C-alpha positions in Angstrom: -212.9 -135.7 -45.9 -210.8 -135.5 -42.7 -211.6 -137.7 -39.7 -212.9 -134.7 -37.7 -215.1 -133.6 -40.6 -216.4 -137.1 -41.2 -217.1 -137.7 -37.6 -218.9 -134.4 -37.3 -221.0 -135.0 -40.4 -222.0 -138.5 -39.3 -222.9 -137.3 -35.8 -224.9 -134.4 -37.1 -226.8 -136.6 -39.6 -227.8 -138.9 -36.9 -228.6 -136.1 -34.5 -230.7 -134.2 -37.0 -232.8 -137.3 -37.5 -233.4 -137.4 -33.8 -234.0 -133.6 -33.5 -230.7 -131.9 -32.8 -226.9 -131.7 -33.2 -224.9 -131.2 -30.1 -226.0 -127.6 -29.5 -228.9 -125.3 -30.3 -226.9 -123.1 -32.6 -224.9 -124.6 -35.5 -221.2 -124.2 -35.0 -218.7 -123.9 -37.9 -216.6 -126.9 -38.8 -213.7 -127.5 -36.4 -210.2 -126.5 -37.3 -208.0 -129.0 -39.1 -204.2 -129.2 -39.6 -203.0 -127.5 -42.7 -202.2 -129.7 -45.7 -198.4 -129.9 -45.6 -196.4 -129.0 -48.7 -193.8 -131.2 -50.2 -190.5 -131.3 -48.2 -187.9 -128.9 -49.3 -185.5 -129.4 -46.4 -184.2 -132.6 -44.9 -185.8 -133.4 -41.5 -183.6 -132.9 -38.5 -182.4 -136.0 -36.6 -183.1 -139.6 -37.6 -186.0 -140.6 -39.8 -187.4 -144.1 -39.8 -189.3 -144.4 -43.2 -192.9 -145.6 -42.9 -195.1 -147.7 -45.1 -198.6 -146.6 -44.0 -200.4 -143.7 -42.4 -199.4 -142.8 -38.9 -200.9 -140.4 -36.4 -200.6 -140.5 -32.6 -197.5 -140.9 -30.4 -196.8 -141.1 -26.7 -193.5 -141.7 -25.0 -193.0 -143.4 -21.6 -190.0 -142.1 -19.7 -189.8 -145.3 -17.6 -189.4 -147.8 -20.3 -188.0 -145.5 -23.0 -190.7 -146.7 -25.4 -192.7 -144.6 -27.9 -196.1 -145.9 -28.8 -197.1 -145.0 -32.4 -200.5 -145.6 -34.0 -200.5 -146.8 -37.6 -203.0 -147.9 -40.2 -203.3 -150.6 -42.9 -202.9 -152.9 -41.0 -204.3 -151.1 -37.9 -201.7 -151.4 -35.1 -199.7 -149.8 -32.4 -196.0 -150.2 -32.6 -193.7 -149.8 -29.5 -190.4 -148.3 -30.6 -187.3 -148.0 -28.5 -186.5 -144.3 -28.6 -182.8 -144.7 -28.1 -182.3 -147.2 -30.9 -185.3 -146.5 -33.2 -186.0 -150.2 -33.2 -189.6 -151.6 -33.1 -189.8 -154.0 -30.2 -193.6 -154.8 -30.4 -196.4 -154.7 -32.9 -199.9 -154.8 -31.4 -202.8 -155.3 -33.7 -205.9 -153.2 -33.0 -209.5 -153.8 -34.0 -209.6 -150.3 -35.6 -207.2 -147.5 -36.1 -206.2 -145.2 -33.2 -205.5 -141.6 -33.9 -204.5 -140.0 -30.6 -202.4 -141.7 -28.0 -201.6 -140.5 -24.4 -199.7 -141.9 -21.5 -201.8 -142.5 -18.4 -198.8 -142.1 -16.1 -195.1 -142.9 -16.1 -194.7 -146.6 -16.7 -198.0 -146.8 -18.6 -200.5 -147.8 -19.8 -200.9 -146.1 -23.1 -204.4 -144.8 -23.7 -205.7 -145.3 -27.2 -209.3 -144.3 -28.0 -210.6 -146.3 -31.0 -213.0 -143.9 -32.6 -215.0 -146.1 -35.0 -215.6 -149.0 -32.5 -216.3 -146.7 -29.4 -213.6 -148.3 -27.3 -210.8 -147.2 -25.0 -207.8 -149.5 -25.5 -205.2 -149.7 -22.8 -201.7 -150.9 -23.7 -199.5 -152.1 -20.9 -195.8 -151.3 -21.1 -193.4 -152.9 -21.9 -195.4 -156.1 -22.5 -197.9 -154.7 -25.0 -200.8 -156.6 -23.3 -204.1 -154.9 -24.0 -207.5 -154.4 -22.4 -210.5 -152.4 -23.5 -213.7 -150.8 -22.2 -216.7 -149.5 -24.2 -217.1 -145.8 -24.0 -219.2 -143.1 -25.8 -219.6 -142.2 -29.5 -216.4 -141.6 -31.4 -213.8 -141.4 -28.5 -211.0 -139.0 -29.5 -208.7 -138.4 -26.6 -208.2 -139.5 -23.0 -206.4 -138.5 -19.8 -206.0 -140.2 -16.4 -206.4 -138.4 -13.1 -204.5 -139.0 -9.9 -207.0 -141.5 -8.5 -206.7 -143.7 -11.6 -210.0 -142.8 -13.3 -209.8 -142.0 -17.0 -211.7 -139.1 -18.7 -212.5 -139.9 -22.4 -213.7 -137.2 -24.8 -216.5 -138.7 -26.9 -216.3 -136.4 -29.9 -219.3 -137.8 -31.7 -221.5 -137.8 -28.6 -220.7 -134.4 -27.0 -219.9 -136.2 -23.8 -217.1 -137.3 -21.5 -217.0 -140.9 -20.4 -215.5 -141.3 -16.9 -213.9 -144.8 -16.8 -213.3 -146.5 -13.4 -211.6 -149.8 -13.8 -213.4 -151.8 -16.5 -216.6 -149.7 -16.6 -218.0 -146.3 -17.3 -218.8 -144.7 -14.0 -220.4 -141.5 -15.3 -221.2 -139.7 -18.6 -220.8 -135.9 -18.5 -222.3 -133.5 -21.1 -219.8 -131.2 -23.0 -220.0 -128.5 -25.6 -220.0 -129.7 -29.2 -217.2 -132.1 -30.3 -214.9 -132.6 -27.3 -211.4 -133.1 -28.8 -208.3 -132.7 -26.7 -208.4 -133.8 -23.0 -205.7 -133.2 -20.3 -205.6 -133.4 -16.6 -203.6 -131.7 -13.8 -204.2 -132.6 -10.2 -208.0 -132.7 -9.7 -208.8 -130.6 -12.7 -209.6 -131.9 -16.2 -209.6 -129.7 -19.2 -211.6 -130.6 -22.4 -211.3 -128.6 -25.7 -214.5 -128.6 -27.7 -213.3 -128.2 -31.2 -216.6 -127.3 -32.8 -217.9 -125.0 -30.0 -214.4 -123.5 -29.7 -214.3 -123.5 -26.0 -212.3 -125.1 -23.2 -214.2 -126.6 -20.3 -212.7 -127.3 -16.9 -214.1 -130.1 -14.6 -213.5 -131.1 -11.0 -212.3 -134.6 -11.2 -213.7 -135.4 -7.7 -217.2 -134.0 -7.9 -217.4 -134.3 -11.8 -218.9 -130.8 -11.8 -218.0 -128.3 -14.6 -216.0 -125.5 -13.0 -215.7 -123.1 -15.9 -216.1 -122.7 -19.7 -213.9 -120.2 -21.6 -213.3 -119.2 -25.1 -210.5 -121.2 -26.8 -209.7 -119.0 -29.8 -210.6 -119.3 -33.4 -210.1 -123.1 -33.8 -208.6 -125.1 -31.0 -207.4 -128.7 -31.4 -205.1 -130.1 -28.7 -204.2 -129.4 -25.0 -201.5 -130.5 -22.6 -201.3 -129.9 -18.9 -198.5 -128.9 -16.5 -198.2 -130.0 -12.9 -198.7 -126.5 -11.7 -202.3 -126.5 -13.1 -201.6 -124.6 -16.3 -203.0 -125.8 -19.6 -201.6 -125.1 -23.1 -203.9 -125.2 -26.1 -203.0 -125.1 -29.8 -205.4 -122.7 -31.5 -205.0 -124.2 -35.0 -207.5 -121.9 -36.6 -206.1 -118.8 -34.9 -202.3 -119.6 -35.4 -201.7 -119.3 -31.6 -200.7 -121.0 -28.5 -203.0 -120.3 -25.6 -202.1 -120.5 -21.9 -204.7 -121.1 -19.1 -204.3 -121.4 -15.4 -206.7 -122.9 -12.9 -205.6 -121.5 -9.5 -207.5 -119.9 -7.9 -210.0 -120.3 -10.8 -209.7 -121.0 -14.6 -208.7 -118.0 -16.7 -206.8 -117.2 -19.9 -203.3 -116.0 -19.0 -201.8 -115.1 -22.3 -201.3 -116.2 -26.0 -198.3 -116.6 -28.3 -198.6 -116.0 -32.0 -197.6 -119.2 -33.9 -197.6 -119.2 -37.7 -198.0 -122.3 -39.8 -201.2 -123.9 -38.4 -200.0 -125.2 -35.0 -201.5 -128.6 -34.2 -199.6 -131.3 -32.3 -198.3 -130.3 -28.9 -196.1 -131.9 -26.1 -194.7 -130.6 -22.8 -191.3 -131.2 -21.2 -191.7 -129.7 -17.7 -188.2 -130.7 -16.6 -186.6 -128.6 -19.3 -189.4 -126.0 -19.3 -190.2 -126.6 -23.0 -193.3 -126.8 -25.1 -193.1 -128.5 -28.5 -195.6 -127.6 -31.2 -195.9 -128.8 -34.8 -196.6 -126.3 -37.6 -198.3 -128.4 -40.3 -198.4 -125.7 -42.9 -194.6 -125.4 -42.9 -193.4 -128.9 -41.9 -191.7 -127.5 -38.8 -191.3 -128.4 -35.1 -191.3 -125.3 -32.9 -189.5 -125.2 -29.5 -191.0 -122.8 -26.9 -189.6 -121.9 -23.5 -192.2 -121.9 -20.7 -192.4 -118.5 -19.0 -194.7 -116.8 -16.5 -196.9 -115.6 -19.4 -196.8 -116.7 -23.0 -194.2 -119.3 -24.0 -191.3 -117.8 -25.9 -190.2 -119.3 -29.3 -186.5 -120.3 -29.0 -185.9 -122.6 -32.0 -187.4 -124.4 -35.0 -186.6 -127.6 -36.8 -187.5 -129.1 -40.1 -189.8 -132.2 -39.8 -191.2 -135.1 -41.8 -194.2 -134.2 -44.0 -197.6 -133.7 -42.3 -196.3 -133.6 -38.7 -199.6 -134.0 -36.9 -198.3 -135.6 -33.8 -195.4 -135.0 -31.4 -194.2 -136.4 -28.0 -191.1 -135.8 -25.8 -189.1 -138.2 -23.6 -189.0 -136.5 -20.2 -185.8 -138.4 -19.3 -183.6 -137.3 -22.2 -185.5 -134.4 -24.0 -185.6 -136.5 -27.2 -188.6 -135.5 -29.4 -190.5 -137.9 -31.7 -192.6 -136.5 -34.5 -194.9 -138.7 -36.6 -195.8 -137.8 -40.2 -199.4 -138.6 -41.2 -198.9 -138.9 -45.0 -196.2 -141.6 -45.2 -196.0 -142.8 -41.6 -192.4 -141.5 -41.2 -191.1 -141.4 -37.7 -188.6 -138.6 -36.8 -186.4 -139.0 -33.7 -184.8 -135.7 -32.8 -182.2 -134.8 -30.1 -182.6 -131.0 -30.0 -179.1 -130.5 -28.6 -177.4 -132.5 -31.3 -179.5 -130.9 -34.0 -178.2 -127.5 -33.0 -174.5 -128.6 -33.0 
């Protein structure tokens, strides 16, 4: 059973015993990445072979370090993107699955789902601190004032972390997965309810709730207030804007079960992994739907992707074998 499905089953079992499960009406299971086929094409760029499962990557443009979450043993490795060399191995009390960068220079935010903690990893030292949050924290994003919004997937809540404590707990639709922030707006994708909710980071009020396709999974934010969602179940990339109010702008059809997503605003690029095809898709940001401009072969089961805003280098992490792919798109096209 997948981590999403296992979490949902456990949460529902407990909630049923207590008289409910997230919402009044039962939602279908959340969308999962496709099971990737065996590789038939050599991945583009450099591949660092792994020795255990890996999922979750974030790149810091200040230090040039990529943080990668691995299992057995549970750890986060800091990898120099330019050389591919691991410079720090940080043991974690439980595996992380999704990593994000709070801001340039760090820290890295690592929700630890099974121990209900948000781990913060300082860069480049690797020093850690943690705070207890809600049930099964899945993703996190920091807003401009330094508070961190954590999606508690098993609890149908958002934990708002201020310093070393939870300041507030906000209700969400069922199974909040991806979380992203732009300015004073936080977007949360509820993977079971299949909606995206927008919150005012100052007042903590929910601004709007919109449909998020057939099976959304991840979300990234642009500084202009736009949010991009991978609709894994609907084979699409969805575009939302929040000024003057949240609305769906457009969608791009994306075959191959789109899942991982990263944004490079400086180069006006969106990077999306297609797990059914072991491909990395390069989109150009436009006024409406992003435009597909290129595609690259990846390592197997490419569930996670990140991009270095300084150089445009892309890092893809393969879940099955823990392989790490470092790709310079310009060189790959030569």
